[in-house]
C-alpha positions as CSV (number, residue, x, y, z in Angstrom):
1,M,2.5,-5.4,-10.3
2,S,4.4,-6.0,-13.5
3,C,7.4,-4.3,-12.0
4,L,7.1,-6.0,-8.6
5,R,6.8,-9.6,-9.9
6,P,10.4,-9.9,-11.4
7,I,11.9,-8.5,-8.2
8,I,10.3,-11.1,-5.9
9,N,10.3,-13.9,-8.4
10,G,11.2,-17.1,-6.6
11,I,12.2,-15.4,-3.4
12,G,8.9,-13.9,-2.1
13,N,5.2,-13.7,-2.6
14,Y,2.6,-10.9,-2.9
15,Y,-1.0,-10.8,-2.0
16,I,-3.6,-8.4,-3.5
17,E,-6.4,-7.3,-1.2
18,A,-5.4,-9.6,1.6
19,Q,-7.9,-9.8,4.5
20,T,-6.8,-8.6,8.0
21,R,-8.1,-10.1,11.2
22,D,-10.5,-7.1,11.5
23,M,-12.1,-8.2,8.1
24,E,-10.5,-5.1,6.4
25,R,-8.8,-5.5,3.0
26,T,-5.3,-4.2,2.4
27,D,-4.2,-3.3,-1.2
28,V,-0.9,-5.2,-1.4
29,I,1.1,-7.3,1.0
30,V,4.6,-8.4,0.0
31,D,6.6,-11.2,1.7
32,Y,10.2,-10.9,0.7
33,R,13.3,-12.5,2.4
34,G,11.5,-13.0,5.7
35,E,10.1,-9.5,5.9
36,Q,6.5,-8.3,5.3
37,F,5.6,-5.1,3.6
38,V,2.2,-3.4,3.6
39,I,1.5,-1.1,0.6
40,E,-1.6,1.1,0.3
41,L,-2.5,2.4,-3.2
42,K,-4.4,5.6,-3.6
43,I,-5.5,8.0,-6.3
44,W,-4.9,11.6,-5.4
45,R,-8.3,13.2,-4.6
46,G,-7.2,15.9,-2.2
47,E,-5.5,16.3,1.1
48,A,-8.5,14.9,3.2
49,Y,-8.6,11.7,1.1
50,H,-4.8,11.4,1.4
51,N,-5.0,11.8,5.2
52,K,-7.7,9.1,5.4
53,G,-5.4,6.8,3.4
54,E,-2.6,7.4,6.0
55,E,-5.0,6.5,8.8
56,Q,-6.0,3.4,6.9
57,L,-2.4,2.3,6.4
58,S,-1.7,2.9,10.1
59,E,-4.6,0.5,11.0
60,Y,-3.2,-2.1,8.7
61,L,0.3,-1.8,10.2
62,D,-1.3,-2.3,13.6
63,S,-3.0,-5.4,12.4
64,Y,0.2,-6.9,11.0
65,H,2.3,-5.7,14.0
66,L,4.6,-3.6,11.7
67,Q,6.3,-0.3,12.3
68,K,6.7,0.8,8.7
69,G,4.5,0.7,5.6
70,Y,4.2,2.4,2.2
71,M,1.5,4.5,0.5
72,L,1.8,4.9,-3.2
73,T,-0.3,7.8,-4.5
74,F,-1.1,8.2,-8.2
75,N,-1.8,11.7,-9.4
76,F,-3.4,12.1,-12.9
77,N,-3.7,15.9,-12.7
78,R,-1.6,16.5,-15.8
79,K,-3.1,19.9,-16.6
80,K,-2.8,21.3,-13.1
81,K,-0.7,24.5,-13.0
82,L,1.7,25.2,-10.1
83,V,1.3,28.6,-8.4
């Protein structure tokens, strides 16, 4: 959020855990220059959890009548070795 705030400062707004009409809670909604952006935040916990996050984002996009959204995944597996 500390990186996002200076970008939208005075031009847009952002909402954390905004509620949809279906009583779901999105992670971040950004209103910027007349456009709305849905951002889903996840911690990497495997492929199945990631796929569930994509489905969740898709439902939020349907609620806001948007075609494109963003999912930001954080991976803290620093010691993982690539094969």
